[in-house]
C-alpha positions as a Markdown table, in Angstrom:
| # | Residue | x | y | z |
|---|---|---|---|---|
| 1 | Met | -0.5 | -9.6 | -18.8 |
| 2 | Ser | -4.1 | -8.6 | -19.4 |
| 3 | Glu | -5.8 | -5.2 | -20.1 |
| 4 | Ser | -7.1 | -5.2 | -16.6 |
| 5 | Asp | -3.7 | -5.3 | -15.0 |
| 6 | Val | -2.7 | -2.2 | -13.1 |
| 7 | Ile | 0.7 | -3.5 | -12.2 |
| 8 | Thr | 2.6 | -6.4 | -13.6 |
| 9 | Val | 5.9 | -7.7 | -12.1 |
| 10 | Arg | 8.0 | -10.4 | -13.8 |
| 11 | Gly | 11.2 | -11.9 | -12.5 |
| 12 | Leu | 11.9 | -9.1 | -10.0 |
| 13 | Arg | 15.2 | -9.5 | -8.2 |
| 14 | Lys | 16.6 | -7.2 | -5.5 |
| 15 | Ser | 19.6 | -7.8 | -3.3 |
| 16 | Tyr | 21.4 | -6.0 | -0.5 |
| 17 | Gly | 25.0 | -6.8 | -0.9 |
| 18 | Glu | 25.3 | -10.6 | -1.1 |
| 19 | Arg | 21.8 | -11.1 | 0.4 |
| 20 | Thr | 19.0 | -11.6 | -2.1 |
| 21 | Val | 15.7 | -10.4 | -0.6 |
| 22 | Val | 13.4 | -10.7 | -3.7 |
| 23 | Asp | 14.3 | -13.4 | -6.1 |
| 24 | Gly | 12.3 | -14.0 | -9.3 |
| 25 | Leu | 9.0 | -12.5 | -8.1 |
| 26 | Asp | 6.0 | -12.5 | -10.4 |
| 27 | Leu | 3.0 | -10.5 | -9.4 |
| 28 | Asp | -0.2 | -9.3 | -11.1 |
| 29 | Val | -2.6 | -6.7 | -9.6 |
| 30 | His | -5.8 | -6.1 | -11.5 |
| 31 | Ala | -7.9 | -3.0 | -11.5 |
| 32 | Gly | -10.2 | -2.6 | -8.5 |
| 33 | Glu | -8.5 | -5.4 | -6.5 |
| 34 | Val | -7.1 | -5.5 | -3.0 |
| 35 | Val | -4.1 | -7.7 | -3.0 |
| 36 | Gly | -2.3 | -8.6 | 0.2 |
| 37 | Leu | 1.4 | -9.6 | 0.7 |
| 38 | Ile | 2.1 | -11.3 | 4.0 |
| 39 | Gly | 5.1 | -13.2 | 5.4 |
| 40 | Pro | 7.7 | -13.1 | 8.1 |
| 41 | Asn | 10.1 | -10.2 | 8.5 |
| 42 | Gly | 12.8 | -10.2 | 5.8 |
| 43 | Ala | 10.6 | -12.0 | 3.3 |
| 44 | Gly | 10.8 | -9.1 | 0.8 |
| 45 | Lys | 7.4 | -7.5 | 1.3 |
| 46 | Ser | 8.4 | -3.9 | 1.8 |
| 47 | Thr | 11.2 | -4.3 | -0.7 |
| 48 | Thr | 8.7 | -5.3 | -3.4 |
| 49 | Leu | 6.6 | -2.1 | -2.7 |
| 50 | His | 9.6 | 0.1 | -2.8 |
| 51 | Ala | 10.8 | -1.4 | -6.0 |
| 52 | Ile | 7.4 | -0.8 | -7.7 |
| 53 | Met | 7.5 | 2.8 | -6.4 |
| 54 | Gly | 11.1 | 3.3 | -7.7 |
| 55 | Val | 12.4 | 4.0 | -4.3 |
| 56 | Leu | 14.7 | 1.0 | -4.5 |
| 57 | Pro | 16.3 | 0.1 | -7.9 |
| 58 | Ala | 15.6 | -3.5 | -9.0 |
| 59 | His | 18.6 | -5.5 | -10.1 |
| 60 | Arg | 16.6 | -7.6 | -12.6 |
| 61 | Gly | 13.1 | -8.0 | -13.8 |
| 62 | Glu | 10.2 | -6.1 | -15.3 |
| 63 | Ile | 7.7 | -3.7 | -13.7 |
| 64 | Arg | 4.9 | -2.5 | -15.8 |
| 65 | Leu | 2.1 | 0.0 | -14.9 |
| 66 | His | -0.9 | -0.3 | -17.2 |
| 67 | Gly | 1.4 | -2.1 | -19.6 |
| 68 | Asp | 4.2 | 0.5 | -19.7 |
| 69 | Ser | 7.6 | -0.2 | -18.2 |
| 70 | Val | 8.4 | 1.9 | -15.1 |
| 71 | Arg | 11.5 | 0.1 | -14.0 |
| 72 | Gly | 14.3 | 2.7 | -13.6 |
| 73 | Arg | 11.9 | 5.7 | -13.4 |
| 74 | Ser | 12.0 | 8.0 | -10.5 |
| 75 | Pro | 9.5 | 7.9 | -7.6 |
| 76 | Glu | 8.2 | 11.3 | -8.7 |
| 77 | Ser | 7.6 | 10.0 | -12.3 |
| 78 | Ile | 5.8 | 6.9 | -11.0 |
| 79 | Ala | 3.7 | 9.0 | -8.7 |
| 80 | His | 2.6 | 11.2 | -11.6 |
| 81 | Arg | 1.6 | 8.0 | -13.5 |
| 82 | Gly | -0.9 | 7.2 | -10.7 |
| 83 | Val | 0.9 | 5.3 | -7.9 |
| 84 | Ala | 1.0 | 6.4 | -4.3 |
| 85 | Leu | 3.0 | 4.9 | -1.4 |
| 86 | Val | 2.0 | 5.1 | 2.2 |
| 87 | Pro | 5.3 | 4.2 | 3.9 |
| 88 | Glu | 5.8 | 2.3 | 7.1 |
| 89 | Gly | 5.9 | 4.7 | 10.0 |
| 90 | Arg | 3.5 | 7.2 | 8.5 |
| 91 | Arg | 6.1 | 10.0 | 8.0 |
| 92 | Ile | 3.6 | 12.9 | 8.5 |
| 93 | Phe | 4.9 | 16.4 | 9.1 |
| 94 | Gly | 4.1 | 17.0 | 12.8 |
| 95 | Asp | 4.6 | 20.7 | 12.8 |
| 96 | Phe | 2.1 | 21.1 | 9.9 |
| 97 | Thr | -1.7 | 21.1 | 10.4 |
| 98 | Val | -3.8 | 18.2 | 9.2 |
| 99 | Glu | -5.0 | 20.1 | 6.2 |
| 100 | Glu | -1.5 | 21.2 | 5.3 |
| 101 | Asn | -0.3 | 17.6 | 5.3 |
| 102 | Leu | -3.2 | 16.6 | 3.1 |
| 103 | Arg | -2.4 | 19.4 | 0.6 |
| 104 | Leu | 1.0 | 18.0 | 0.2 |
| 105 | Gly | -0.6 | 15.0 | -1.5 |
| 106 | Leu | -1.9 | 17.3 | -4.3 |
| 107 | Ala | 1.6 | 17.6 | -5.7 |
| 108 | Ala | 1.1 | 14.3 | -7.4 |
| 109 | His | -2.4 | 14.9 | -8.7 |
| 110 | Arg | -2.7 | 14.3 | -12.4 |
| 111 | Lys | -6.3 | 15.6 | -12.9 |
| 112 | Tyr | -6.3 | 18.8 | -10.8 |
| 113 | His | -8.5 | 21.3 | -12.6 |
| 114 | Gly | -10.6 | 22.8 | -9.8 |
| 115 | Pro | -11.4 | 22.4 | -6.1 |
| 116 | Glu | -8.8 | 20.3 | -4.3 |
| 117 | Pro | -10.2 | 16.8 | -3.7 |
| 118 | Leu | -9.7 | 16.8 | 0.0 |
| 119 | Ala | -13.3 | 15.7 | 0.3 |
| 120 | Leu | -12.2 | 12.1 | -0.4 |
| 121 | Ala | -9.9 | 12.0 | 2.6 |
| 122 | Tyr | -12.5 | 13.8 | 4.8 |
| 123 | Asp | -15.2 | 11.3 | 3.7 |
| 124 | Leu | -13.2 | 8.2 | 4.5 |
| 125 | Phe | -11.8 | 9.7 | 7.7 |
| 126 | Pro | -14.2 | 12.3 | 9.1 |
| 127 | Met | -11.8 | 12.9 | 12.0 |
| 128 | Leu | -9.4 | 14.6 | 9.6 |
| 129 | Lys | -12.0 | 17.3 | 8.7 |
| 130 | Glu | -12.9 | 17.8 | 12.4 |
| 131 | Phe | -9.2 | 18.2 | 13.2 |
| 132 | Arg | -8.0 | 19.9 | 10.0 |
| 133 | Arg | -6.6 | 23.0 | 11.8 |
| 134 | Arg | -4.9 | 20.9 | 14.5 |
| 135 | Ser | -1.2 | 20.2 | 14.4 |
| 136 | Ala | -0.6 | 16.7 | 13.0 |
| 137 | Gly | 1.9 | 16.0 | 15.8 |
| 138 | Ala | -0.9 | 16.3 | 18.3 |
| 139 | Leu | -2.8 | 13.4 | 16.8 |
| 140 | Ser | -2.8 | 9.8 | 18.2 |
| 141 | Gly | -1.0 | 7.1 | 16.3 |
| 142 | Gly | -4.2 | 5.8 | 14.7 |
| 143 | Gln | -5.2 | 9.3 | 13.6 |
| 144 | Gln | -1.8 | 9.9 | 12.1 |
| 145 | Gln | -2.1 | 6.7 | 10.1 |
| 146 | Gln | -5.5 | 7.9 | 8.8 |
| 147 | Leu | -3.8 | 11.2 | 7.8 |
| 148 | Ala | -1.0 | 9.4 | 6.0 |
| 149 | Ile | -3.5 | 7.3 | 4.0 |
| 150 | Gly | -5.6 | 10.4 | 3.4 |
| 151 | Arg | -2.6 | 12.3 | 2.1 |
| 152 | Ala | -2.0 | 9.6 | -0.5 |
| 153 | Leu | -5.7 | 9.5 | -1.5 |
| 154 | Val | -6.0 | 13.2 | -2.4 |
| 155 | Ala | -3.8 | 12.5 | -5.4 |
| 156 | Glu | -6.6 | 10.0 | -6.6 |
| 157 | Pro | -4.0 | 7.3 | -7.5 |
| 158 | Asp | -4.8 | 4.3 | -9.6 |
| 159 | Leu | -2.7 | 2.1 | -7.3 |
| 160 | Leu | -2.2 | 2.6 | -3.6 |
| 161 | Leu | 0.7 | 0.9 | -2.0 |
| 162 | Leu | 0.3 | 0.4 | 1.8 |
| 163 | Asp | 3.3 | -0.6 | 3.9 |
| 164 | Glu | 2.3 | -2.0 | 7.3 |
| 165 | Pro | -0.6 | 0.5 | 8.0 |
| 166 | Ser | -1.4 | -1.2 | 11.3 |
| 167 | Leu | 2.1 | -0.9 | 12.7 |
| 168 | Gly | 2.1 | 0.3 | 16.3 |
| 169 | Leu | -1.7 | 0.9 | 16.4 |
| 170 | Ala | -4.1 | -0.1 | 19.2 |
| 171 | Pro | -6.7 | -2.7 | 18.2 |
| 172 | Leu | -9.5 | -0.3 | 17.8 |
| 173 | Ala | -7.4 | 2.0 | 15.6 |
| 174 | Val | -6.5 | -1.0 | 13.5 |
| 175 | Asp | -10.2 | -1.9 | 13.0 |
| 176 | Asp | -10.9 | 1.8 | 11.9 |
| 177 | Val | -8.1 | 1.7 | 9.4 |
| 178 | Phe | -9.2 | -1.6 | 7.8 |
| 179 | Gln | -12.8 | -0.5 | 7.7 |
| 180 | Ala | -11.7 | 2.5 | 5.6 |
| 181 | Leu | -9.6 | 0.4 | 3.4 |
| 182 | Arg | -12.6 | -1.6 | 2.5 |
| 183 | Arg | -14.2 | 1.5 | 1.0 |
| 184 | Ile | -11.3 | 2.6 | -1.2 |
| 185 | Pro | -11.8 | 0.3 | -4.1 |
| 186 | Glu | -15.3 | 1.7 | -4.4 |
| 187 | Arg | -13.6 | 5.0 | -5.5 |
| 188 | Gly | -11.9 | 3.3 | -8.4 |
| 189 | Met | -8.6 | 2.7 | -6.8 |
| 190 | Thr | -6.5 | -0.5 | -6.5 |
| 191 | Ile | -4.6 | -1.6 | -3.4 |
| 192 | Leu | -1.4 | -3.6 | -2.8 |
| 193 | Leu | -1.2 | -4.1 | 0.9 |
| 194 | Val | 1.9 | -5.3 | 2.9 |
| 195 | Glu | 0.8 | -6.3 | 6.4 |
| 196 | Gln | 1.9 | -8.3 | 9.5 |
| 197 | Arg | -1.7 | -8.8 | 10.6 |
| 198 | Ala | -2.4 | -11.8 | 8.5 |
| 199 | Leu | -6.0 | -12.4 | 9.5 |
| 200 | His | -7.0 | -8.8 | 8.9 |
| 201 | Thr | -5.3 | -8.9 | 5.5 |
| 202 | Val | -6.8 | -12.2 | 4.3 |
| 203 | Ala | -10.3 | -11.1 | 5.4 |
| 204 | Leu | -9.9 | -7.8 | 3.5 |
| 205 | Ala | -8.1 | -8.7 | 0.3 |
| 206 | Asp | -9.4 | -10.4 | -2.8 |
| 207 | Arg | -6.4 | -12.6 | -2.6 |
| 208 | Thr | -3.4 | -12.7 | -0.3 |
| 209 | His | 0.0 | -14.0 | -1.3 |
| 210 | Val | 2.5 | -15.4 | 1.2 |
| 211 | Leu | 6.0 | -14.5 | 0.4 |
| 212 | Val | 8.5 | -17.3 | 0.7 |
| 213 | Ala | 12.2 | -16.4 | 0.4 |
| 214 | Gly | 11.4 | -13.5 | -1.9 |
| 215 | Glu | 9.0 | -15.4 | -4.1 |
| 216 | Leu | 5.2 | -15.9 | -4.0 |
| 217 | Gly | 4.1 | -19.0 | -2.1 |
| 218 | Leu | 0.6 | -20.0 | -1.1 |
| 219 | Thr | -2.3 | -17.8 | -2.2 |
| 220 | Leu | -5.1 | -17.3 | 0.3 |
| 221 | Asn | -8.7 | -16.0 | -0.3 |
| 222 | Pro | -11.1 | -14.3 | 2.2 |
| 223 | Ala | -12.7 | -17.6 | 3.2 |
| 224 | Asp | -9.3 | -18.7 | 4.6 |
| 225 | Ala | -9.7 | -16.0 | 7.3 |
| 226 | Glu | -12.1 | -18.5 | 8.9 |
| 227 | Asn | -9.2 | -21.0 | 9.1 |
| 228 | Pro | -6.4 | -19.5 | 11.1 |
| 229 | Asp | -4.5 | -22.8 | 11.2 |
| 230 | Lys | -4.1 | -22.6 | 7.5 |
| 231 | Ile | -2.6 | -19.2 | 7.7 |
| 232 | Val | -0.3 | -20.2 | 10.5 |
| 233 | Ala | 0.9 | -23.2 | 8.5 |
| 234 | Ala | 1.6 | -20.9 | 5.5 |
| 235 | Tyr | 3.8 | -18.8 | 7.7 |
| 236 | Leu | 5.6 | -21.8 | 9.1 |
| 237 | Ala | 6.2 | -23.0 | 5.6 |
| 238 | Ser | 7.8 | -19.7 | 4.7 |
């Protein structure tokens, strides 16, 4: 563990009944990085995020945030320590307006002393400002995903956990989301990204780990996005 580590995971194990999904996982995410986790369904990607967030209790292992253990803490406690999770499926409140959804993210804000920092979400996703009075349920799937990410960002987390942000989106909407993700580290935030779109993830992330049976396998870098065969081989090996 180094001083630059935002999150450190050692020996993480999580099972569902007799089925072990994450088995002895070690992971480091440094400040300002984008780290990707890819792999087939059931490899333990989402489980890893949920264990870090405290949504799922780990059976074994250590999870440290800025060097302090957070294993066993509640999701609310972890959120107030600077971690935000954007779950699979977005989970926005369709009957609320866009702005009302964004304001819900302020509940986890640690440095709130003045004007609400909605400007960050509006800057990354101008559509949200344009449609701030619109019912969130009236937005397209891509717009709802932007809202879900924006809601997490208004808390100004140190670590943003993203679970399948491209799920169910049209190709153009996927490109819009990934373009915005490129700008988030410029705001001093760190990203741990779980995705099925391997090429997008490898091209975006500083490094991308392939999960193999609940453990880290091959590590890919952005240059590997130019070699799809290598990524396909990594999947097949998992």
